[in-house]
ZATOR-685078 format. One record per atom (N, C-alpha, C): residue in one letter; atom name; x, y negated, z negated. Coordinates in steps of 0.2 Angstrom, whole numbers, plus 5000, padded with zeros to 4 digits. Atoms other than C-alpha are relative to their C-alpha. Example, Ala and Ser with C-alpha at 12.3 -4.5 7.8 and 13.67 -1.06 7.14 Angstrom:
# residues 2
('A','N',(5004,5006,5000))
('A','CA',(5062,5022,4961))
('A','C',(5004,4994,5000))
('S','N',(4996,5006,5001))
('S','CA',(5068,5005,4964))
('S','C',(4996,4995,4997))
# end
This chain:
# residues 239
('M','N',(5001,4993,4999))
('M','CA',(5163,3443,4271))
('M','C',(5007,5003,5002))
('M','N',(4993,4997,4999))
('M','CA',(5178,3455,4270))
('M','C',(5000,5003,5007))
('P','N',(4999,4997,4994))
('P','CA',(5185,3461,4286))
('P','C',(5000,5008,4999))
('M','N',(5000,4992,5000))
('M','CA',(5182,3480,4290))
('M','C',(5006,5002,5001))
('L','N',(4994,4997,4999))
('L','CA',(5197,3490,4288))
('L','C',(4999,5007,5004))
('V','N',(5001,4994,4996))
('V','CA',(5199,3504,4301))
('V','C',(5007,5004,5000))
('N','N',(4994,4996,5001))
('N','CA',(5211,3518,4298))
('N','C',(5003,5001,5007))
('A','N',(4997,5000,4993))
('A','CA',(5224,3518,4312))
('A','C',(4999,5007,5004))
('G','N',(5001,4994,4996))
('G','CA',(5222,3536,4316))
('G','C',(4993,5001,5003))
('S','N',(5007,5000,4998))
('S','CA',(5203,3533,4319))
('S','C',(4999,4996,5006))
('R','N',(5001,5004,4995))
('R','CA',(5206,3520,4332))
('R','C',(4999,5003,5007))
('R','N',(5001,4998,4993))
('R','CA',(5200,3523,4350))
('R','C',(5002,4995,5005))
('G','N',(4997,5005,4994))
('G','CA',(5209,3516,4365))
('G','C',(4994,4999,5005))
('P','N',(5005,5002,4995))
('P','CA',(5200,3509,4380))
('P','C',(4998,5007,5003))
('N','N',(5002,4994,4996))
('N','CA',(5189,3521,4390))
('N','C',(5004,5001,5006))
('R','N',(4996,4998,4994))
('R','CA',(5200,3530,4402))
('R','C',(4997,5007,5003))
('P','N',(5002,4993,4997))
('P','CA',(5196,3544,4415))
('P','C',(5004,5005,4997))
('P','N',(4996,4994,5003))
('P','CA',(5201,3561,4408))
('P','C',(5006,5002,5005))
('L','N',(4995,4998,4996))
('L','CA',(5218,3567,4414))
('L','C',(4999,5006,5004))
('P','N',(5000,4993,4997))
('P','CA',(5219,3580,4427))
('P','C',(5004,5005,4997))
('E','N',(4996,4994,5003))
('E','CA',(5225,3597,4422))
('E','C',(5007,5000,5003))
('S','N',(4993,4999,4997))
('S','CA',(5239,3596,4435))
('S','C',(5005,4995,4997))
('A','N',(4995,5004,5003))
('A','CA',(5246,3581,4426))
('A','C',(5002,5003,4993))
('R','N',(4998,4997,5007))
('R','CA',(5246,3590,4409))
('R','C',(5005,5006,5002))
('A','N',(4996,4994,4998))
('A','CA',(5254,3605,4418))
('A','C',(5007,4997,5001))
('A','N',(4993,5003,4998))
('A','CA',(5268,3593,4425))
('A','C',(5003,4998,4993))
('A','N',(4997,5002,5006))
('A','CA',(5271,3586,4407))
('A','C',(5002,5006,4996))
('Q','N',(4998,4994,5003))
('Q','CA',(5272,3604,4400))
('Q','C',(5006,5003,5003))
('A','N',(4994,4997,4996))
('A','CA',(5284,3609,4413))
('A','C',(5006,4996,4998))
('A','N',(4994,5004,5001))
('A','CA',(5295,3594,4409))
('A','C',(5002,5001,4993))
('L','N',(4998,4998,5007))
('L','CA',(5295,3599,4390))
('L','C',(5003,5007,5000))
('A','N',(4997,4994,4999))
('A','CA',(5300,3616,4396))
('A','C',(5000,5005,4994))
('G','N',(5001,4996,5005))
('G','CA',(5293,3625,4381))
('G','C',(5003,4997,4993))
('E','N',(4997,5003,5005))
('E','CA',(5302,3614,4369))
('E','C',(4996,4996,4995))
('T','N',(5004,5005,5005))
('T','CA',(5295,3605,4353))
('T','C',(5002,4993,5002))
('P','N',(4999,5007,4998))
('P','CA',(5293,3587,4359))
('P','C',(5004,4996,4995))
('L','N',(4996,5004,5005))
('L','CA',(5306,3576,4351))
('L','C',(5000,4993,5003))
('R','N',(5000,5007,4997))
('R','CA',(5305,3557,4353))
('R','C',(5007,4998,5003))
('D','N',(4994,5002,4998))
('D','CA',(5324,3555,4355))
('D','C',(5002,5004,5007))
('Q','N',(4999,4996,4993))
('Q','CA',(5323,3567,4371))
('Q','C',(4995,4997,5005))
('L','N',(5005,5002,4995))
('L','CA',(5310,3556,4380))
('L','C',(5003,4998,5006))
('I','N',(4997,5001,4993))
('I','CA',(5322,3550,4393))
('I','C',(5002,5006,5004))
('E','N',(4999,4994,4996))
('E','CA',(5327,3568,4397))
('E','C',(4994,5003,5003))
('Y','N',(5006,4997,4997))
('Y','CA',(5309,3573,4399))
('Y','C',(4998,4996,5006))
('L','N',(5002,5004,4994))
('L','CA',(5306,3558,4411))
('L','C',(5005,5002,5006))
('H','N',(4996,4998,4994))
('H','CA',(5321,3563,4421))
('H','C',(4998,5007,5003))
('R','N',(5002,4993,4998))
('R','CA',(5314,3581,4422))
('R','C',(4994,4999,5005))
('L','N',(5006,5001,4996))
('L','CA',(5297,3574,4428))
('L','C',(5002,4997,5007))
('Q','N',(4998,5003,4994))
('Q','CA',(5306,3563,4441))
('Q','C',(5003,5004,5005))
('D','N',(4997,4996,4996))
('D','CA',(5317,3576,4447))
('D','C',(4995,5005,5004))
('A','N',(5005,4995,4997))
('A','CA',(5302,3588,4450))
('A','C',(4995,4997,5005))
('H','N',(5006,5003,4996))
('H','CA',(5290,3576,4458))
('H','C',(5002,4994,5004))
('G','N',(4998,5006,4996))
('G','CA',(5301,3562,4466))
('G','C',(4999,4994,4997))
('A','N',(5002,5006,5003))
('A','CA',(5294,3549,4455))
('A','C',(4997,5001,4993))
('L','N',(5004,5000,5006))
('L','CA',(5285,3545,4439))
('L','C',(4993,4998,5001))
('F','N',(5007,5002,4998))
('F','CA',(5267,3545,4443))
('F','C',(4996,4999,4993))
('A','N',(5003,5003,5006))
('A','CA',(5255,3536,4431))
('A','C',(4997,5006,4996))
('D','N',(5003,4995,5003))
('D','CA',(5245,3552,4427))
('D','C',(5005,5004,4996))
('H','N',(4995,4996,5003))
('H','CA',(5261,3561,4423))
('H','C',(5003,4997,4994))
('V','N',(4997,5004,5006))
('V','CA',(5268,3547,4411))
('V','C',(4994,5001,4995))
('A','N',(5005,5000,5005))
('A','CA',(5251,3547,4402))
('A','C',(4999,5007,4997))
('A','N',(5000,4993,5003))
('A','CA',(5251,3566,4400))
('A','C',(5006,5002,4996))
('L','N',(4995,4999,5005))
('L','CA',(5268,3566,4393))
('L','C',(4999,4996,4994))
('A','N',(5002,5003,5006))
('A','CA',(5263,3553,4381))
('A','C',(4995,5004,4995))
('E','N',(5005,4996,5004))
('E','CA',(5248,3563,4376))
('E','C',(5004,5006,4997))
('A','N',(4997,4994,5002))
('A','CA',(5259,3579,4374))
('A','C',(5005,4998,4994))
('M','N',(4995,5002,5005))
('M','CA',(5272,3569,4363))
('M','C',(4997,4996,4994))
('K','N',(5004,5004,5005))
('K','CA',(5258,3560,4353))
('K','C',(5003,4993,4999))
('L','N',(4997,5007,5000))
('L','CA',(5265,3543,4358))
('L','C',(4995,4996,5004))
('A','N',(5004,5005,4996))
('A','CA',(5256,3528,4365))
('A','C',(5002,5000,5007))
('R','N',(4998,5000,4993))
('R','CA',(5256,3527,4383))
('R','C',(5005,4994,5001))
('A','N',(4996,5006,4999))
('A','CA',(5264,3510,4382))
('A','C',(5007,5001,4998))
('E','N',(4993,4998,5003))
('E','CA',(5279,3517,4372))
('E','C',(5004,5004,5006))
('V','N',(4996,4997,4995))
('V','CA',(5283,3529,4386))
('V','C',(5001,4996,5006))
('Y','N',(5000,5004,4994))
('Y','CA',(5279,3517,4400))
('Y','C',(5006,4995,4999))
('E','N',(4995,5005,5001))
('E','CA',(5291,3504,4392))
('E','C',(5007,5003,5001))
('V','N',(4994,4997,4999))
('V','CA',(5305,3516,4392))
('V','C',(5001,5002,5007))
('A','N',(5000,4998,4993))
('A','CA',(5301,3522,4410))
('A','C',(5002,4994,5004))
('T','N',(4999,5006,4995))
('T','CA',(5301,3505,4417))
('T','C',(5007,4996,4998))
('F','N',(4994,5004,5002))
('F','CA',(5317,3499,4408))
('F','C',(5006,5002,5004))
('Y','N',(4994,4997,4996))
('Y','CA',(5329,3510,4418))
('Y','C',(4998,5000,5007))
('H','N',(5002,5001,4992))
('H','CA',(5330,3506,4437))
('H','C',(5001,5007,5003))
('H','N',(5000,4993,4997))
('H','CA',(5334,3525,4440))
('H','C',(4993,5003,5000))
('F','N',(5006,4997,5000))
('F','CA',(5316,3529,4436))
('F','C',(4995,4996,5005))
('D','N',(5004,5003,4996))
('D','CA',(5303,3525,4449))
('D','C',(4993,5002,4998))
('V','N',(5007,5000,5003))
('V','CA',(5286,3522,4441))
('V','C',(4995,4998,5005))
('V','N',(5005,5001,4995))
('V','CA',(5271,3524,4453))
('V','C',(4993,4999,4997))
('A','N',(5006,5002,5003))
('A','CA',(5255,3516,4449))
('A','C',(4994,5005,5003))
('A','N',(5005,4996,4998))
('A','CA',(5239,3526,4451))
('A','C',(4997,4998,5007))
('G','N',(5002,5002,4993))
('G','CA',(5234,3527,4470))
('G','C',(5005,4999,5004))
('D','N',(4994,5002,4996))
('D','CA',(5251,3522,4476))
('D','C',(5004,5007,5002))
('S','N',(4996,4995,4997))
('S','CA',(5263,3533,4486))
('S','C',(5007,5000,4997))
('A','N',(4993,4999,5003))
('A','CA',(5280,3540,4480))
('A','C',(5004,4995,5005))
('P','N',(4995,5004,4996))
('P','CA',(5295,3529,4486))
('P','C',(5003,5005,5005))
('A','N',(4996,4996,4995))
('A','CA',(5306,3535,4501))
('A','C',(5004,5005,4996))
('G','N',(4996,4994,5003))
('G','CA',(5315,3551,4498))
('G','C',(5007,4999,4998))
('L','N',(4993,5002,5002))
('L','CA',(5332,3543,4496))
('L','C',(5000,4993,4998))
('T','N',(4999,5007,5002))
('T','CA',(5335,3527,4486))
('T','C',(5008,4998,5000))
('V','N',(4994,5003,5000))
('V','CA',(5351,3517,4489))
('V','C',(5000,4994,4995))
('R','N',(5000,5006,5005))
('R','CA',(5354,3505,4474))
('R','C',(5006,4996,5001))
('V','N',(4994,5005,4999))
('V','CA',(5365,3490,4478))
('V','C',(5000,4995,4994))
('C','N',(4999,5004,5006))
('C','CA',(5372,3481,4463))
('C','C',(5000,4993,5002))
('D','N',(5000,5007,4998))
('D','CA',(5368,3462,4464))
('D','C',(5002,4996,4994))
('S','N',(4998,5004,5006))
('S','CA',(5375,3457,4447))
('S','C',(5006,4996,5002))
('L','N',(4995,5006,4999))
('L','CA',(5389,3443,4446))
('L','C',(5006,5003,5004))
('T','N',(4994,4998,4997))
('T','CA',(5404,3453,4450))
('T','C',(4999,5003,5007))
('C','N',(5001,4997,4993))
('C','CA',(5397,3463,4465))
('C','C',(4998,4995,5004))
('A','N',(5002,5006,4996))
('A','CA',(5389,3447,4471))
('A','C',(5006,4996,5003))
('M','N',(4994,5004,4998))
('M','CA',(5406,3439,4472))
('M','C',(5004,5004,5005))
('H','N',(4997,4996,4995))
('H','CA',(5412,3454,4482))
('H','C',(4996,5002,5005))
('G','N',(5004,4998,4994))
('G','CA',(5399,3454,4495))
('G','C',(4994,5004,4999))
('G','N',(5006,4995,5001))
('G','CA',(5385,3464,4487))
('G','C',(4994,4998,5004))
('E','N',(5006,5002,4996))
('E','CA',(5371,3453,4495))
('E','C',(5001,5002,5007))
('E','N',(4999,4998,4993))
('E','CA',(5379,3455,4512))
('E','C',(4999,5007,5001))
('L','N',(5001,4992,4999))
('L','CA',(5380,3474,4509))
('L','C',(4993,5002,5000))
('A','N',(5007,4998,5001))
('A','CA',(5362,3475,4504))
('A','C',(4997,4998,5007))
('G','N',(5003,5002,4993))
('G','CA',(5357,3465,4520))
('G','C',(5002,5005,5006))
('A','N',(4997,4995,4995))
('A','CA',(5368,3476,4531))
('A','C',(4996,5007,5000))
('L','N',(5003,4993,5001))
('L','CA',(5361,3492,4524))
('L','C',(4992,5000,5002))
('E','N',(5007,5000,4998))
('E','CA',(5343,3486,4526))
('E','C',(4999,5000,5008))
('G','N',(5001,5000,4992))
('G','CA',(5346,3484,4545))
('G','C',(5002,5006,5003))
('R','N',(4997,4994,4997))
('R','CA',(5353,3501,4547))
('R','C',(4996,5006,4998))
('V','N',(5003,4993,5003))
('V','CA',(5343,3514,4536))
('V','C',(4993,5001,5004))
('G','N',(5006,4998,4997))
('G','CA',(5328,3523,4543))
('G','C',(4994,5000,4994))
('A','N',(5005,5000,5004))
('A','CA',(5311,3525,4535))
('A','C',(5000,5004,4994))
('G','N',(5000,4995,5006))
('G','CA',(5316,3539,4523))
('G','C',(5005,4997,4995))
('V','N',(4995,5002,5005))
('V','CA',(5329,3528,4514))
('V','C',(4997,4993,4998))
('R','N',(5002,5007,5003))
('R','CA',(5325,3513,4502))
('R','C',(5006,4997,4998))
('I','N',(4995,5004,5002))
('I','CA',(5337,3500,4499))
('I','C',(4997,4995,4994))
('Q','N',(5002,5003,5006))
('Q','CA',(5335,3493,4481))
('Q','C',(5006,4996,4997))
('R','N',(4995,5004,5004))
('R','CA',(5344,3478,4473))
('R','C',(4999,5001,4992))
('V','N',(5001,4999,5007))
('V','CA',(5348,3482,4455))
('V','C',(5005,4996,4996))
('P','N',(4995,5004,5004))
('P','CA',(5357,3474,4440))
('P','C',(5006,5005,4999))
('C','N',(4994,4997,5001))
('C','CA',(5374,3480,4434))
('C','C',(5000,5007,4999))
('V','N',(5000,4993,5001))
('V','CA',(5378,3498,4436))
('V','C',(5007,5002,4996))
('G','N',(4994,4998,5004))
('G','CA',(5394,3497,4425))
('G','C',(5006,5002,5003))
('R','N',(4994,4998,4996))
('R','CA',(5407,3499,4438))
('R','C',(5003,4993,5003))
('C','N',(4998,5007,4997))
('C','CA',(5413,3480,4440))
('C','C',(5007,5001,5003))
('D','N',(4993,4999,4997))
('D','CA',(5431,3486,4443))
('D','C',(5000,5003,5007))
('C','N',(5000,4997,4993))
('C','CA',(5425,3494,4459))
('C','C',(4995,4996,5005))
('A','N',(5005,5004,4996))
('A','CA',(5414,3480,4466))
('A','C',(5002,4999,5007))
('P','N',(5007,4999,5001))
('P','CA',(5404,3480,4477))
('P','C',(4999,5007,4999))
('V','N',(5002,4993,5001))
('V','CA',(5395,3496,4472))
('V','C',(4993,5001,5002))
('A','N',(5006,4998,4998))
('A','CA',(5381,3505,4479))
('A','C',(4999,5007,4998))
('V','N',(5001,4993,5003))
('V','CA',(5373,3521,4472))
('V','C',(4995,5003,5004))
('V','N',(5004,4996,4996))
('V','CA',(5367,3534,4484))
('V','C',(4997,5005,4996))
('G','N',(5003,4995,5005))
('G','CA',(5354,3544,4474))
('G','C',(5003,4999,4993))
('Q','N',(4997,5001,5006))
('Q','CA',(5365,3546,4459))
('Q','C',(5008,5001,5001))
('N','N',(4993,5000,4998))
('N','CA',(5382,3545,4468))
('N','C',(5003,4993,5002))
('P','N',(4998,5007,4999))
('P','CA',(5391,3529,4466))
('P','C',(5006,4999,5006))
('V','N',(4995,5001,4995))
('V','CA',(5401,3522,4481))
('V','C',(5004,4994,4998))
('H','N',(4996,5006,5002))
('H','CA',(5415,3511,4476))
('H','C',(5003,4996,5005))
('Q','N',(4998,5005,4994))
('Q','CA',(5422,3496,4486))
('Q','C',(4996,5002,5006))
('A','N',(5004,4997,4995))
('A','CA',(5407,3500,4496))
('A','C',(4999,4995,5006))
('S','N',(5002,5003,4994))
('S','CA',(5404,3495,4514))
('S','C',(4994,5003,5003))
('A','N',(5006,4997,4997))
('A','CA',(5389,3498,4525))
('A','C',(5002,5007,5003))
('D','N',(4998,4993,4997))
('D','CA',(5399,3512,4534))
('D','C',(5001,5005,4995))
('K','N',(4998,4995,5005))
('K','CA',(5405,3520,4518))
('K','C',(4993,5003,4997))
('V','N',(5006,4998,5003))
('V','CA',(5387,3520,4511))
('V','C',(4996,5004,5005))
('M','N',(5004,4996,4995))
('M','CA',(5379,3526,4527))
('M','C',(5003,5007,5001))
('A','N',(4997,4993,4999))
('A','CA',(5391,3541,4528))
('A','C',(4998,5004,4994))
('V','N',(5002,4996,5005))
('V','CA',(5387,3546,4511))
('V','C',(4993,5002,5000))
('A','N',(5008,4999,4999))
('A','CA',(5368,3544,4514))
('A','C',(4999,5006,5005))
('E','N',(5001,4995,4995))
('E','CA',(5369,3554,4530))
('E','C',(5002,5007,4999))
('A','N',(4997,4993,5002))
('A','CA',(5379,3568,4522))
('A','C',(4995,5003,4994))
('D','N',(5005,4998,5006))
('D','CA',(5365,3568,4508))
('D','C',(5004,5002,4994))
('D','N',(4996,4999,5006))
('D','CA',(5378,3568,4495))
('D','C',(4997,4995,4994))
('R','N',(5004,5004,5005))
('R','CA',(5367,3562,4481))
('R','C',(5002,5000,4993))
('V','N',(4997,4999,5006))
('V','CA',(5377,3568,4466))
('V','C',(5007,4998,5000))
('E','N',(4993,5002,5001))
('E','CA',(5393,3561,4460))
('E','C',(5004,5006,4999))
('P','N',(4996,4994,5001))
('P','CA',(5407,3574,4462))
('P','C',(5003,5000,4992))
('A','N',(4997,4999,5007))
('A','CA',(5414,3581,4445))
('A','C',(5007,4998,5000))
('P','N',(4993,5002,5000))
('P','CA',(5430,3573,4440))
('P','C',(5005,5006,4999))
('D','N',(4995,4995,5001))
('D','CA',(5446,3583,4440))
('D','C',(5003,5000,4992))
('I','N',(4998,5001,5007))
('I','CA',(5448,3586,4421))
('I','C',(5004,5007,4997))
('I','N',(4997,4994,5003))
('I','CA',(5458,3598,4409))
('I','C',(4995,5002,4994))
('N','N',(5004,4998,5006))
('N','CA',(5449,3608,4396))
('N','C',(5004,5000,4993))
('F','N',(4996,5000,5007))
('F','CA',(5454,3609,4377))
('F','C',(5006,5004,5000))
('D','N',(4995,4995,5000))
('D','CA',(5464,3624,4379))
('D','C',(5006,4998,5004))
('A','N',(4994,5002,4996))
('A','CA',(5475,3617,4393))
('A','C',(5003,4994,4997))
('Y','N',(4997,5006,5003))
('Y','CA',(5477,3601,4383))
('Y','C',(5004,5002,4994))
('R','N',(4996,4997,5005))
('R','CA',(5483,3611,4368))
('R','C',(5007,5003,5003))
('A','N',(4994,4997,4997))
('A','CA',(5495,3621,4379))
('A','C',(5005,4995,5003))
('A','N',(4996,5005,4998))
('A','CA',(5502,3605,4386))
('A','C',(5003,4995,4994))
('G','N',(4997,5003,5005))
('G','CA',(5507,3599,4369))
('G','C',(4995,4995,4996))
('G','N',(5005,5004,5003))
('G','CA',(5490,3591,4363))
('G','C',(5000,5002,4993))
('Y','N',(5000,4999,5007))
('Y','CA',(5489,3589,4344))
('Y','C',(5006,5003,4997))
('H','N',(4994,4998,5002))
('H','CA',(5507,3594,4342))
('H','C',(5002,4996,4993))
('L','N',(4998,5004,5006))
('L','CA',(5511,3580,4330))
('L','C',(4996,5001,4994))
('Y','N',(5004,4999,5005))
('Y','CA',(5496,3583,4320))
('Y','C',(5002,5007,4997))
('E','N',(4998,4994,5002))
('E','CA',(5501,3601,4318))
('E','C',(5007,5000,4996))
('T','N',(4993,5000,5004))
('T','CA',(5519,3596,4312))
('T','C',(4998,4996,4993))
('V','N',(5002,5003,5006))
('V','CA',(5511,3585,4299))
('V','C',(4997,5005,4995))
('R','N',(5003,4995,5004))
('R','CA',(5500,3599,4293))
('R','C',(5005,5005,4997))
('S','N',(4995,4995,5002))
('S','CA',(5515,3611,4292))
('S','C',(5005,4997,4995))
('G','N',(4995,5003,5004))
('G','CA',(5525,3598,4282))
('G','C',(5006,4998,5003))
('E','N',(4994,5002,4997))
('E','CA',(5538,3595,4295))
('E','C',(5001,4993,5000))
('H','N',(5000,5007,5001))
('H','CA',(5533,3577,4294))
('H','C',(4996,4998,4994))
('D','N',(5004,5002,5006))
('D','CA',(5528,3568,4278))
('D','C',(4995,4995,5002))
('V','N',(5005,5005,4999))
('V','CA',(5512,3558,4278))
('V','C',(5003,4993,5000))
('E','N',(4998,5007,5001))
('E','CA',(5521,3542,4272))
('E','C',(5005,4999,5006))
('E','N',(4995,5002,4994))
('E','CA',(5534,3544,4286))
('E','C',(4995,4998,5006))
('I','N',(5005,5001,4994))
('I','CA',(5519,3544,4299))
('I','C',(4998,4993,4999))
('L','N',(5002,5007,5002))
('L','CA',(5512,3528,4290))
('L','C',(5005,4995,5001))
('G','N',(4994,5005,4999))
('G','CA',(5529,3520,4291))
('G','C',(5001,4998,5007))
('V','N',(5000,5002,4992))
('V','CA',(5529,3522,4310))
('V','C',(4995,4996,5002))
('L','N',(5006,5005,4998))
('L','CA',(5512,3514,4311))
('L','C',(5001,4993,4997))
('D','N',(4998,5007,5003))
('D','CA',(5518,3500,4300))
('D','C',(5005,4996,5005))
('T','N',(4995,5003,4996))
('T','CA',(5533,3497,4311))
('T','C',(4997,4998,5007))
('A','N',(5003,5001,4993))
('A','CA',(5522,3498,4327))
('A','C',(4995,4994,5000))
('I','N',(5005,5005,5001))
('I','CA',(5511,3485,4319))
('I','C',(4993,5002,5004))
('L','N',(5006,4998,4997))
('L','CA',(5496,3495,4325))
('L','C',(4994,4998,4996))
('R','N',(5005,5003,5004))
('R','CA',(5480,3486,4321))
('R','C',(4993,5003,5004))
('G','N',(5007,4998,4997))
('G','CA',(5461,3490,4324))
('G','C',(4998,4994,5004))
('L','N',(5002,5005,4996))
('L','CA',(5452,3480,4337))
('L','C',(4994,4997,4998))
('G','N',(5006,5003,5003))
('G','CA',(5437,3476,4327))
('G','C',(5000,4997,4994))
('G','N',(5000,5003,5006))
('G','CA',(5432,3467,4312))
('G','C',(5006,4995,4999))
('A','N',(4995,5005,5002))
('A','CA',(5447,3458,4303))
('A','C',(5007,5002,5003))
('G','N',(4994,4998,4997))
('G','CA',(5460,3468,4313))
('G','C',(5006,5002,4995))
('F','N',(4995,4998,5005))
('F','CA',(5469,3475,4298))
('F','C',(5005,5005,5003))
('P','N',(4995,4995,4997))
('P','CA',(5485,3486,4301))
('P','C',(4997,5007,4998))
('A','N',(5002,4993,5001))
('A','CA',(5480,3504,4303))
('A','C',(5002,5004,4994))
('A','N',(4997,4997,5005))
('A','CA',(5492,3510,4291))
('A','C',(4997,4998,4993))
('R','N',(5003,5003,5006))
('R','CA',(5485,3499,4277))
('R','C',(4993,5003,4999))
('K','N',(5007,4998,5000))
('K','CA',(5467,3505,4281))
('K','C',(5001,5008,4998))
('W','N',(4999,4992,5002))
('W','CA',(5473,3524,4280))
('W','C',(5002,5001,4993))
('R','N',(4998,4999,5007))
('R','CA',(5482,3521,4264))
('R','C',(4994,4998,4995))
('T','N',(5006,5002,5005))
('T','CA',(5466,3513,4256))
('T','C',(4996,5006,5000))
('V','N',(5004,4994,5000))
('V','CA',(5456,3528,4261))
('V','C',(5003,5006,4996))
('M','N',(4997,4995,5004))
('M','CA',(5469,3540,4254))
('M','C',(5000,4999,4993))
('A','N',(5000,5002,5007))
('A','CA',(5469,3531,4238))
('A','C',(4993,5001,4996))
('Q','N',(5007,4999,5002))
('Q','CA',(5450,3535,4236))
('Q','C',(4999,5007,4997))
('P','N',(5001,4993,5002))
('P','CA',(5444,3550,4226))
('P','C',(4997,5004,5005))
('A','N',(5003,4996,4995))
('A','CA',(5439,3565,4237))
('A','C',(4992,5001,4997))
('P','N',(4999,4999,4992))
('P','CA',(5428,3569,4246))
('P','C',(5000,4993,5003))
('R','N',(4999,5006,4996))
('R','CA',(5432,3556,4259))
('R','C',(4996,5001,5006))
('N','N',(5004,5000,4994))
('N','CA',(5419,3553,4273))
('N','C',(5002,4994,5005))
('M','N',(4999,5005,4995))
('M','CA',(5424,3544,4289))
('M','C',(4996,5001,5006))
('A','N',(5004,5000,4994))
('A','CA',(5414,3539,4304))
('A','C',(5003,4996,5005))
# end
């Protein structure tokens, strides 16, 4: 007997209780009137967590419904990143402030475990200490992240000071904008090449002399690669 084929669009999932309208409203607020886009899923999850302090199961399900995705697809993204707190149905939200202590190799070698233990003995009920994998700041080990504010070369005293001040967001770095960069001489050499003050082959000769090479692939000299591209008929597209 031939197996019965079922159209994928007609499949019905397991019987689930209907989603509360409050969950659908939370999902719509996270979408902010935008047309749902799959590549914006992480942004929508951030909005949900920022608004409600965690990702509650009903909210995740409602977001999946609004985006026409399987719940499992949204859940697997939400649980992959340790900055998201996924709360099962019936459970309470986590403490108001989470301090994430890196316990990966570099931080562990610089006292990360001792730091986590010291913090667990000092924080109050409104703060959660969470051991997490690498936070990408191995040159500053050990690292703790208070909310979203990383503390470098962290000690218990430094972390507690940031937590008690409620500094949850990393301060913006001191940067220059594009106009200031241009005013300080940025792109000057490029402009001289465009104006004809320097010949293209002259620039390539400097690169040859410098033995500048790419860091990936076969490590060909940069000047050779540029000449190869220049020898191709237009239009030339580079990524």
